Backbone bond lengths (Angstrom), bond angles and torsions (degrees), N, CA, C in turn:
res aa  C-N    CA-C-N  psi(-1)  N-CA   C-N-CA  omega(-1)  CA-C   N-CA-C  phi
1 M - - - 1.347 - - 1.525 111.92 -
2 K 1.388 115.78 -45.64 1.409 121.70 177.61 1.524 111.80 -60.29
3 L 1.362 114.66 -41.00 1.447 121.58 -179.53 1.551 107.27 -65.67
4 K 1.264 121.72 -41.34 1.435 119.29 -176.84 1.577 109.04 -69.93
5 L 1.337 118.18 -34.95 1.508 122.42 174.98 1.454 107.51 -65.10
6 L 1.254 121.37 -46.03 1.437 124.78 -178.07 1.607 111.02 -61.08
7 L 1.381 112.95 -48.28 1.428 116.98 -178.11 1.523 109.14 -70.11
8 G 1.258 122.28 -34.43 1.463 125.08 175.96 1.553 109.24 -62.01
9 S 1.316 116.12 -48.00 1.466 119.17 -179.12 1.568 111.80 -62.35
10 F 1.369 112.06 -38.70 1.508 116.39 176.16 1.514 112.17 -59.94
11 F 1.319 118.74 -51.38 1.425 124.21 178.54 1.497 112.02 -60.79
12 L 1.284 119.73 -42.75 1.449 120.23 178.23 1.531 112.18 -64.55
13 F 1.356 115.90 -38.88 1.502 117.93 179.25 1.553 107.64 -68.58
14 A 1.334 116.28 -40.39 1.463 120.96 -179.74 1.517 110.20 -62.76
15 F 1.351 119.46 -38.48 1.402 121.50 -179.45 1.549 111.76 -69.72
16 V 1.396 115.54 -46.99 1.454 119.50 178.09 1.518 113.68 -63.38
17 T 1.280 117.08 -37.47 1.451 122.52 177.72 1.559 110.12 -70.32
18 A 1.259 118.34 -38.50 1.462 122.80 177.91 1.514 112.91 -60.59
19 N 1.368 116.31 -28.48 1.451 119.68 -177.49 1.534 112.58 -98.51
20 A 1.304 115.81 11.61 1.457 118.52 -179.74 1.559 108.65 -79.52
21 Y 1.384 113.31 146.29 1.435 120.89 172.59 1.505 110.52 -80.23
22 E 1.322 117.03 134.26 1.486 121.68 178.66 1.508 108.85 -151.21
23 V 1.300 116.75 157.61 1.445 125.88 -179.75 1.556 110.06 -66.91
24 N 1.252 114.68 140.48 1.482 120.42 179.92 1.505 113.02 -133.39
25 G 1.335 114.98 50.19 1.447 121.78 -179.61 1.596 110.65 144.58
26 D 1.276 115.92 -165.50 1.471 121.82 -175.30 1.593 109.17 -94.19
27 L 1.281 114.97 141.90 1.471 120.96 173.34 1.522 107.99 -72.44
28 K 1.269 116.20 131.69 1.474 124.43 178.72 1.495 107.06 -108.69
29 V 1.383 116.33 136.56 1.507 122.67 -179.47 1.586 103.96 -123.45
30 K 1.297 114.73 127.94 1.396 117.60 175.60 1.537 107.33 -127.65
31 W 1.356 112.09 137.92 1.512 118.94 175.22 1.516 106.90 -122.14
32 T 1.374 111.33 150.37 1.434 116.90 174.90 1.551 106.81 -135.76
33 G 1.355 113.51 120.60 1.402 121.26 175.91 1.526 109.33 -108.54
34 Y 1.366 116.47 171.93 1.496 118.31 -174.28 1.477 110.29 -133.03
35 K 1.334 115.23 148.89 1.468 123.53 -178.73 1.506 108.28 -138.82
36 T 1.314 117.56 162.85 1.433 130.48 177.73 1.581 110.74 65.25
37 E 1.346 112.12 166.80 1.527 116.78 -179.49 1.540 107.94 -64.68
38 K 1.282 118.55 -28.69 1.482 119.88 178.95 1.520 115.68 -75.03
39 K 1.337 114.15 -3.34 1.472 122.58 -179.08 1.533 110.12 56.38
40 V 1.269 114.57 57.89 1.510 121.49 174.71 1.510 110.53 -70.41
41 P 1.308 114.72 128.18 1.501 118.79 -174.69 1.653 107.14 -82.76
42 V 1.345 110.70 142.45 1.513 118.86 174.13 1.554 103.32 -131.29
43 S 1.323 117.84 123.65 1.456 120.34 -175.18 1.535 110.81 -120.54
44 G 1.202 115.36 165.36 1.514 123.78 -179.49 1.447 113.23 -177.40
45 T 1.381 116.83 -162.48 1.385 122.28 -178.00 1.559 110.15 -151.22
46 F 1.258 119.41 -169.73 1.467 125.07 170.04 1.559 107.23 -122.74
47 N 1.256 115.02 142.46 1.428 119.75 -172.59 1.535 114.16 -88.95
48 E 1.373 116.41 -12.56 1.462 121.35 177.00 1.469 109.47 -123.95
49 I 1.314 114.92 104.90 1.479 123.79 -179.03 1.513 106.95 -127.64
50 K 1.329 114.66 124.30 1.515 118.59 178.27 1.548 106.62 -109.68
51 L 1.244 115.34 127.43 1.492 121.65 177.09 1.474 108.25 -120.70
52 D 1.395 114.74 132.30 1.424 123.05 169.86 1.569 108.17 -120.87
53 I 1.312 116.36 116.63 1.511 119.16 -176.06 1.455 105.12 -145.47
54 S 1.366 115.18 142.72 1.447 120.12 -177.22 1.559 111.15 -103.37
55 K 1.271 114.14 139.25 1.464 121.79 171.60 1.528 111.27 -60.33
56 N 1.297 116.11 133.46 1.488 118.27 -173.91 1.535 110.25 -154.44
57 E 1.324 119.17 146.43 1.456 123.66 179.92 1.512 109.20 -74.74
58 N 1.305 119.12 -21.36 1.379 122.80 -175.24 1.552 114.56 -102.23
59 F 1.340 122.13 117.86 1.440 125.06 -172.62 1.547 112.48 -53.27
60 E 1.284 117.30 -44.21 1.470 120.97 -178.45 1.509 111.51 -66.74
61 D 1.336 115.69 -45.65 1.459 119.09 177.92 1.541 111.19 -64.13
62 F 1.312 116.54 -38.60 1.467 121.83 174.14 1.477 110.24 -52.42
63 L 1.285 117.81 -54.92 1.492 122.88 179.83 1.485 112.10 -62.92
64 K 1.328 119.34 -45.51 1.483 122.99 -177.43 1.538 111.48 -66.74
65 S 1.315 118.99 -15.54 1.519 120.74 -179.85 1.510 105.87 -81.53
66 A 1.357 121.31 -11.89 1.469 121.51 -174.04 1.539 114.42 -69.71
67 K 1.327 114.86 130.09 1.514 122.13 174.70 1.454 103.91 -129.48
68 V 1.394 118.30 125.83 1.437 122.48 178.35 1.537 109.78 -122.60
69 K 1.379 113.06 144.96 1.468 121.54 176.04 1.530 104.68 -128.10
70 I 1.368 116.92 130.34 1.469 122.47 179.99 1.490 108.62 -122.38
71 N 1.282 115.63 126.73 1.472 121.73 -179.89 1.546 103.28 -87.32
72 T 1.352 116.55 109.85 1.441 123.16 -179.15 1.592 114.00 -65.91
73 L 1.350 112.79 -18.95 1.510 115.08 177.95 1.495 112.22 -75.81
74 T 1.352 117.39 -2.41 1.461 120.44 177.00 1.499 111.41 -107.17
75 F 1.336 115.35 24.39 1.480 124.98 177.33 1.494 109.25 -53.02
76 D 1.281 118.53 132.38 1.506 122.61 -175.42 1.549 108.58 -138.50
77 S 1.309 116.84 109.27 1.477 121.78 175.53 1.483 109.78 -105.79
78 G 1.328 118.13 0.62 1.501 119.68 -177.57 1.487 112.69 84.90
79 L 1.309 118.23 1.59 1.467 124.09 177.14 1.539 110.03 -133.20
80 E 1.298 120.34 110.01 1.423 124.05 -172.15 1.534 110.76 -57.17
81 V 1.286 122.64 -42.72 1.424 123.26 179.68 1.476 113.24 -63.89
82 R 1.296 117.28 -34.74 1.461 122.75 176.27 1.527 111.46 -69.96
83 N 1.359 115.89 -41.01 1.432 122.68 178.14 1.517 109.76 -58.17
84 K 1.315 116.69 -47.40 1.438 123.97 -175.60 1.541 108.27 -64.12
85 S 1.310 117.71 -45.79 1.445 124.60 178.30 1.522 112.22 -55.61
86 I 1.280 116.58 -50.53 1.491 122.48 179.22 1.537 109.95 -61.31
87 I 1.304 116.30 -51.25 1.480 121.25 -173.97 1.565 109.45 -63.36
88 T 1.356 113.96 -42.61 1.527 112.31 179.56 1.509 118.01 -83.90
89 T 1.298 118.39 -1.12 1.466 120.50 174.26 1.505 108.94 -119.21
90 L 1.276 121.60 -73.86 1.400 125.17 -173.48 1.627 114.22 -61.60
91 F 1.304 116.82 -39.68 1.421 122.41 175.40 1.466 116.42 -105.66
92 S 1.290 115.37 27.55 1.497 120.07 -179.34 1.451 118.08 -71.85
93 L 1.370 117.99 -25.70 1.413 123.97 177.93 1.507 112.64 -69.04
94 K 1.297 119.08 141.66 1.466 122.33 178.25 1.531 109.44 -62.64
95 S 1.296 118.78 -29.89 1.468 122.98 -177.99 1.510 110.97 -79.68
96 S 1.321 120.09 -5.52 1.464 121.71 -179.93 1.546 111.50 -110.46
97 E 1.351 117.78 11.67 1.452 120.43 -176.24 1.504 111.15 -74.70
98 E 1.389 119.39 -16.82 1.412 122.00 -177.40 1.551 109.07 -134.01
99 I 1.342 114.67 135.90 1.481 119.67 173.67 1.516 103.84 -109.77
100 R 1.371 117.53 131.97 1.451 120.84 177.25 1.508 110.24 -119.55
101 G 1.271 119.47 145.94 1.474 123.48 177.81 1.444 112.69 -145.66
102 V 1.366 114.84 144.45 1.474 123.53 177.11 1.547 106.04 -140.19
103 I 1.287 115.89 140.39 1.455 120.01 178.12 1.463 109.18 -86.51
104 K 1.348 117.60 118.86 1.456 123.55 -179.52 1.501 116.39 -86.89
105 N 1.409 114.92 -33.33 1.388 120.54 -176.09 1.493 114.01 -147.90
106 V 1.348 118.48 143.31 1.452 121.79 175.31 1.469 109.19 -129.36
107 N 1.329 118.72 127.86 1.421 123.35 176.34 1.558 107.96 -113.94
108 T 1.343 116.05 104.45 1.454 118.45 -176.22 1.483 113.15 -75.53
109 S 1.382 117.88 -19.36 1.430 117.74 177.18 1.505 114.42 -73.54
110 S 1.293 117.23 -42.95 1.535 122.27 179.18 1.594 108.53 -94.51
111 K 1.318 117.52 -1.36 1.493 119.38 -179.42 1.533 112.51 55.44
112 T 1.285 116.47 46.60 1.465 123.71 178.56 1.512 108.80 -126.11
113 L 1.333 114.10 159.04 1.453 119.91 173.14 1.514 108.44 -146.52
114 I 1.343 113.85 160.97 1.461 119.49 176.67 1.546 106.05 -115.67
115 L 1.345 111.19 122.93 1.430 121.18 177.55 1.500 110.14 -104.01
116 N 1.387 120.64 120.64 1.378 121.97 173.52 1.506 107.19 -86.91
117 L 1.377 113.05 109.26 1.469 121.79 -176.79 1.470 113.20 -105.56
118 T 1.372 117.65 127.98 1.445 123.16 -178.95 1.543 108.61 -115.16
119 M 1.346 114.40 117.62 1.462 123.05 176.34 1.457 106.99 -137.29
120 N 1.373 113.44 139.42 1.453 120.20 -174.85 1.577 113.56 47.46
121 E 1.339 111.06 38.34 1.472 121.93 178.70 1.454 113.53 61.87
122 V 1.376 119.86 18.56 1.432 123.28 176.38 1.592 107.05 -110.38
123 K 1.309 115.67 127.36 1.443 121.52 -177.80 1.551 109.71 -98.82
124 K 1.311 112.93 133.37 1.523 117.37 176.98 1.505 108.86 -143.78
125 D 1.335 115.00 144.61 1.472 119.10 175.00 1.494 106.91 -85.91
126 V 1.320 117.62 129.94 1.458 124.31 -179.99 1.556 106.95 -116.22
127 F 1.239 116.60 127.47 1.478 122.45 179.70 1.504 110.80 -91.01
128 L 1.334 114.91 124.59 1.427 120.31 -175.20 1.545 109.11 -123.57
129 S 1.321 117.22 145.49 1.407 119.40 168.81 1.557 108.53 -95.05
130 Y 1.295 117.60 154.24 1.465 116.01 175.58 1.470 109.67 -140.98
131 E 1.400 113.28 161.21 1.426 120.98 171.08 1.506 107.75 -137.73
132 V 1.330 114.56 158.79 1.487 120.72 178.90 1.564 103.78 -116.70
133 K 1.299 110.10 120.05 1.529 116.48 -173.37 1.586 109.52 -148.20
134 N 1.317 115.20 123.34 1.494 122.80 176.09 1.497 110.46 52.27
135 G 1.300 119.71 50.83 1.487 120.61 -179.88 1.483 116.76 67.46
136 M 1.335 116.42 22.01 1.450 121.29 179.33 1.545 108.45 -128.67
137 I 1.330 113.85 141.07 1.502 118.96 169.25 1.517 102.77 -102.94
138 I 1.334 117.01 122.51 1.432 122.76 -177.80 1.540 107.02 -117.26
139 A 1.327 115.82 115.25 1.465 120.87 -178.86 1.505 109.96 -115.32
140 K 1.315 119.74 134.96 1.481 124.52 179.84 1.473 113.59 -132.07
141 G 1.327 116.48 148.49 1.415 119.68 177.89 1.521 109.56 -164.87
142 L 1.325 120.25 -167.67 1.330 128.43 -176.20 1.526 110.90 -136.46
143 I 1.344 120.20 134.19 1.406 122.96 170.66 1.512 109.32 -125.85
144 D 1.303 113.24 164.18 1.492 120.14 178.42 1.540 103.79 -122.64
145 I 1.348 116.49 119.84 1.467 123.98 -176.91 1.528 112.05 -55.57
146 L 1.314 113.39 -33.64 1.475 119.31 -179.88 1.457 114.85 -66.83
147 D 1.368 119.27 -22.33 1.428 124.54 178.39 1.588 108.95 -69.15
148 Y 1.264 120.40 -11.35 1.467 124.50 -179.10 1.548 114.42 -112.98
149 S 1.325 112.46 32.86 1.480 121.54 173.32 1.551 109.30 51.96
150 L 1.309 115.61 45.43 1.436 121.74 174.18 1.514 110.92 -113.64
151 D 1.303 117.55 31.24 1.474 123.63 -176.38 1.558 109.87 -60.35
152 E 1.303 117.69 -46.65 1.449 120.41 -177.91 1.487 111.62 -71.94
153 S 1.310 118.96 -35.80 1.467 123.42 179.06 1.495 108.37 -68.62
154 F 1.351 116.31 -41.10 1.459 119.78 179.18 1.555 111.22 -63.40
155 A 1.341 112.77 -42.15 1.459 118.05 -178.56 1.604 110.87 -61.89
156 K 1.354 113.53 -40.55 1.502 118.14 175.17 1.551 110.93 -61.05
157 F 1.325 113.14 -43.29 1.455 117.47 -179.01 1.543 111.24 -61.73
158 A 1.377 114.82 -49.07 1.453 123.89 -179.51 1.600 110.19 -57.68
159 K 1.311 113.20 -41.59 1.462 119.95 179.81 1.525 110.79 -64.28
160 E 1.352 117.68 -48.95 1.416 125.94 179.65 1.551 111.77 -60.31
161 C 1.324 114.32 -34.77 1.470 118.58 -172.75 1.598 110.40 -103.32
162 F 1.324 113.07 12.28 1.489 116.26 -177.84 1.501 115.83 -48.14
163 I 1.309 116.74 -49.98 1.501 118.97 -175.75 1.531 110.62 -72.38
164 P 1.378 120.54 -52.41 1.477 117.91 179.64 1.543 114.73 -59.95
165 H 1.370 114.46 -27.01 1.397 117.58 -178.43 1.543 112.84 -97.29
166 Q 1.339 116.82 9.30 1.427 126.84 175.74 1.513 109.92 51.90
167 G 1.343 112.78 42.01 1.504 120.62 173.22 1.488 112.44 81.38
168 K 1.331 123.68 3.42 1.414 122.89 -176.61 1.481 113.72 -132.12
169 S 1.322 120.07 112.91 1.482 125.18 173.34 1.476 108.32 -117.64
170 Y 1.350 120.67 138.61 1.478 122.34 176.88 1.495 109.56 -102.67
171 S 1.374 113.51 146.49 1.499 118.90 178.60 1.549 109.02 -90.86
172 E 1.287 119.74 -12.74 1.443 120.21 178.17 1.492 112.30 -77.75
173 V 1.276 117.57 141.92 1.538 119.92 -177.71 1.542 105.26 -138.80
174 N 1.326 115.01 125.96 1.471 118.13 170.59 1.546 109.72 -77.96
175 I 1.308 116.11 139.01 1.485 119.43 177.35 1.480 107.86 -124.57
176 E 1.343 111.07 149.38 1.501 118.88 179.32 1.540 108.49 -145.47
177 F 1.297 110.88 136.32 1.497 120.59 -179.30 1.545 108.51 -120.31
178 V 1.327 119.27 127.76 1.448 120.99 179.32 1.513 105.19 -120.92
179 L 1.336 117.25 120.91 1.398 124.60 -174.80 1.541 108.34 -122.46
180 P 1.359 116.89 110.10 1.491 119.31 176.88 1.517 106.89 -77.65
181 F 1.353 114.25 139.66 1.421 118.57 -178.40 1.522 110.41 -146.67
182 K 1.325 115.99 170.24 1.514 120.91 172.84 1.488 106.06 -146.05
183 N 1.333 113.09 159.47 1.450 120.70 173.06 1.465 112.86 -153.67
């Protein structure tokens, strides 16, 4: 009898654990900013992204356990001169060297989530839509750099990039997170 109970408990635990959501690779972060009157997109990523997320049987709880830290000094646009310009202007403040994010809410019906994003020590809720596709959770949204008290830094950036941006830099940035998972 004890053996049956022990085996039954083992198989129940194995079944529940086998259906748990867990990370299956590295979190990817993509940003897209815009320049010129034609709103030409410029995209890139950050090379140092730390993710802490807990395995969980519940999809919403899995996502809400996520905590991310992004080192802004590892900004990567694919063009070294652009990277230097962004890092020395937009992310020049000590308080803007790290971006932190936690998911506060997940609505599986509307496929939306609320990301509490901290940049330059300013916290803002960012509404993202998400989709689940090919073992990936893809969340997308829009932020405005000026919402994070980066007015002076953005002005320095826009001034430095005045000629290559043909006099127009946008403070809005599209963000995208891609999280590979399995369950």
